[in-house]
N, C-alpha and C positions, 0 to 999 in steps of 0.2 A: 504494500500500500504506500502510495506517495501522497504527501501533504506539502503544500507550499505556504510558508509563513512569510510575512513581509511587514515592514513598517519601522518607525523610529524607536519604538519602545522595546529595546532588546532584552530588558529585564523580564518583562511579561512574556515575551516570546520564548525566552530561555526556560521559564517555568513550565510553559506548555510543551516545549520540546522534551523536558525531563518526564512529564506526565506520559507522553506518548512513547518515547524511546527508552525511558529508564535512566539510571545514573551513569551507565557505561555505554558509550556508543562511538563508532568510528567518525572521525571528522575529516572531510575531504574538501579541499579548496577547488571550487568549480572552475576557476580560471586556468588551473593546471591540467584539467581533464582533456582527453582526446576522445573522439567518437569511438575509437577502437577499445577504449577503457570501459565503456558502458556495459558490454555483455558480462564481463567478469565482475564488475561492481554491482550491477543490479540483478543479475541472473545467477551468478556463481555463489556457492556456499563457502563458508570458512572452515578451517580445520576443526574448530571448536563447536560450531553450531550451524544448523541448516538455515535458521532464520537470523539474519544480521540486522543490526540497528545502525543506521547511517545518517549523518547530518552532512549535507552538501551546502557549502556557503558560496553565495554570489555566483551562481551558475548562469544567470541571465546575462552577465558580462561576457560570457563565452557563447556567443550567438549560435555558432555551428553545432556545439554539443547540446545546448538548450533546446534547439529545434528538434533534436532526436528523442527527447524524453518521452513523447507520446507513444513511442514504440515499446516502452518498458513499463507501462502502467499496470501490467499484470505481474510485476515483480513479487516474489514471495517474501521479500524483506520489508521492514518498516523503514521508510525513508522520509526525511524532512529536507526540503530545499528552503534555505533561509536567504531572503533577499532584502535589501534596504528599501527598494520600491519595485513596483510592477508596472510595466507599460500595458495598460488595458486595451491599447489600440493594436498591439502586436498580433500577428497571426498565431503565435504560440499560445498566447492567453485565450484568444477566441476559440482555439481548438481544445484547450484544456478546461475551460471554466465550468463546463457542465459535467466533467468527468473526474475532476480532482478537487479536493477541498482547498480553497484559498482562504487564509485568515489574516486579517490586517491587525496589527498591534500599534495603536496610536498613543502618543504621549497625552497624559491628562491635561485638560485645558487649565491654564493658570488664570484665575480671575484677576490677578494683579498684573497680568502681562502688559496692559496699557500703561500702568504706573511705571513698570520697568523701562518701557520705551521712553517715557517722559524723563526719567532719571538720566538715561543715556543721552537724549537730545540736549538736556540741560547741561550735562557735563561737557559737551562740546563747546559751550560758551562760558559756563561758570561752574568750575569743579566744586567749590565750597558749598554752593547752593545744592548741587546734586548730592553731595554727601549728606547734607541735612535731610533731603528727601528720602535718601536710602535709609537713614536711621529710623525714620517713621514706619517703614514697611519691612525691614529686615527680619523682625521677629516672626513674620508670617511667610518668609521665603526660605527656599533651599538655595544655598550658595551656587551649587553647580547648575541648577535650573535657571537661576538668575543670570549666570554667565552665558548659558545657552541662548537666552532671550536677547542678551546684549550682542552676541555674535550674529544672530539672525538680523538684528537691526543694522549692524555694521555691514553685513553682506548686502542688504538692501541699499544702503548708502553707496556702497562700491558699485552696485549695478547701475545706479543713477549717474554717478560721477566717479570714475576710476582715477581719482587724483592721488597725489602724494600723501595727503593727510588721511585719506581713506585706507590706503595701503598700510600706513604706519599703525592705524588703529587696529587693523586685522592682525598685524604682526604682534602688537602689544597684547591683544586678547589671546593669541596663541601662547605667549609667554605666561600670561596669567593662568591659563588652563593648566599648563605644566606645573606651575607653583601650587595650585589648588590640589592637584593630584599627588604631589609629593608631600612627605611629612615636613611640616614647617613649624617653627616656634611661634609664627604669627597666626592669628586667627583668620579664617577665610574672609570675613567682612573687612578686616584691616587691609588685606591685600586688594580687595575689590575697591575699597575707598581710595587707596593709593592710586589705583588705575584711573578712577574717576577724576582725581585731582590733576593727573598728568594729561588727560585727554585733550583739554583745550589748547595745550601748548605743543601738541605733536606736529 
């Protein structure tokens, strides 16, 4: 059985993958597959079990192999194909949509998203004012989700005007992302506040 999961919420998708495949499963990178790999992967059995559990990541990026998947819908194995997004206009999707389970995992909507965008816009002009705005909402925010919303706003700005300032903002946000993911003696909101104070002078 093949299922196709997609969307930005990888945490929720991961939980559903474990429900379906269990705790131990093979992980295959879709971009590395060739069409000649599919028979042994999706039809062959392993030395330890006739039924295999397989996670294939980002197969849609490998268009040649992805287009062959419909030939293996009768696989005896449990297979999840995990994608960031699905092109619903593609011939592969139209061919599979009534024969395979597609499940989308979206991020929960943040009611304060509008406020986050206002904080970011303000920081481009007045960092101190932006930090004050941040202090009013940070108790209701997750730092990583807050960062993600700032990145989405920065990407929109870059799409409108790909100038030096916009490029620098994205570069600084990338650095901030790394700082937040690494162990630091500084609190996440301190790091974010420091970025907001710098933004107007980039």
